N, C-alpha and C positions, 0 to 999 in steps of 0.2 A: 507388463503382463501380470505380475503379481503372483500371489499364491493361488493354487487351485484348491477349491473346496470340495472335498469328497464326502458324501454322506452314504450311509448304509440304509437298509430298509427300515430298521427299527429306530433310527436316529432322526430327530427333527432338525432341519437346517436352521441356522441362526440368522441368516440374512434373508430379508423379505424377497429380494430379487431372485435369490437362489431358490427360495421356496416356491415361487410362482413358476420358475423354469422347470423345477423338479416335478411339480404337479402336472404341468403340461406334457412333459416327456414320459411320465410314468407308464401310461398305457402302451405307448409305442415301444418303449424300451423293454417291457416285459414280454412281448410277443417274440422278438428275435431271440431273446435269451432262452426261452422255452424250446424254440425250434433248434437251436444249436445244441442244447443238452440232449435232445432225442437223436441227433444225427449220429449215424454209425461211423466208426473209424474206417478210413479208407484202407483197402487191402491191395497188396501187389498182386498182379495176375500171375498165375502159374506159368512158368516157362520150362519146357522139357529139354530143349537143346539150346546151346549157346556157344559163344566163343570167348576165350580168355586170352587177352593180350598181355604178355609179360615184356616190359621194356626195362632191360637191365643195363644200365650205363655204369661208368666208373664211379659216378657220384651218388646214384640213387637207384631204387628199384620201384617201378610203378606197375600196378596190375589193374587192368580194366576188364570187367565182365559185361558182355553185350548179348543181346539175343541174336538170332541168325540174320536179321536184317540190319544189324549194326546199332540199334538203340541201346544206349548205355544203361545198364541196370545198377551196378555199383562199381566203385573204384576205390583204391587205397594206395598209398605209397609209404615207404619207410619213414619219410619225413613227416607225414601226417600222423604217424603213430608215436612220434616223439623221439625217434632216433636222430642224432645230430652228427654233423661232420662226417668223418670217414666211416662211422658205424653204419651209415645208411646203405652202403653198398655191400654189406656182408651177407653171407648165406643165412645167418641167423635172423637178420632183419627181414630177409625175403620170406622165410618160413613164417614169421610172425604176421607179415602182411597177408599171406594166404590164410592163416588162421582167422584173422579179422574179417576177411571176405567170406569165408565159409560160415562164420557166425551170422553175417548179415543176410545171406541168401539161403539159409538152411531150410526155410519153409517154402519160399517162392521158387526156388530152382535157379538156374538149370543144374542138372546133375550129369547129363551127357554133354561133354564139352570137347571142342576142338581148341588146341593150344597153338597160338602164334607167338613165337619167341623172337625178340628183336634186341640186339645189342650184344656187347661182349663182357658184361660185368660178371662178377662172381656169384650173383644171385640167380642165374639162369637155371642151373641144374637143381638147386635146392627148391626152387619154386615148383618145378614139375614133380619132384618127389613129394613135396608137401601137398600138392593137389591130390596125388594118389592116396596119401595117408588120411586125408580128410574125406574120403569116400566119393570123390568125383570119378566118373567113368570117362576116361580119355579116349576119344575116337581117333584123333590124329594129332600129330605134332609137326608144326611147320616152322622152319627157321627163316625169318624175313629180315635178317641183318643186312643192312646196305653194304655193298662191296664196291669200292671205287674201281673203275675201268680206265685207268690212265687218263684222268681228267686234266685239270690245269697243270701247268708247269710248276714244279716245286720251287720254293725260294732258294737263292744261291746259298752255298755253304758259308756259315759264319766264320770269320777269321778273328781269332783272339790274340 
């Protein structure tokens, strides 16, 4: 494959083959570059209402923000913010995750939210409190923690 030869506009290529290729591609390459420079940055659409899913396990706290139809807008977890090991499941990590999500969606919304809490970790309550302190209007809070209804037979008692 060899080395790639990169030339700028003011620089003349040293190789004849490269010079002929650059001259042939110059008009075609200039048009898309101008079109991309004019292109406006994409903006997120404004969302008025949404749902916030708080999944608080013993090991981590994951928070997902969706619109009312379930399309994910943003998500974050304590692990994605850099917390490691047992620090991920702390109330402090949960409040930092909410702060990161609030920063991501401050312009696009939603600001009126329904909260669905799942799991039994220690970050449940602090996540809801942090949502309130970051200016979200909480319409409802639902607990969706799965509860076992006498499912399979438990393993026999271990004899030591």
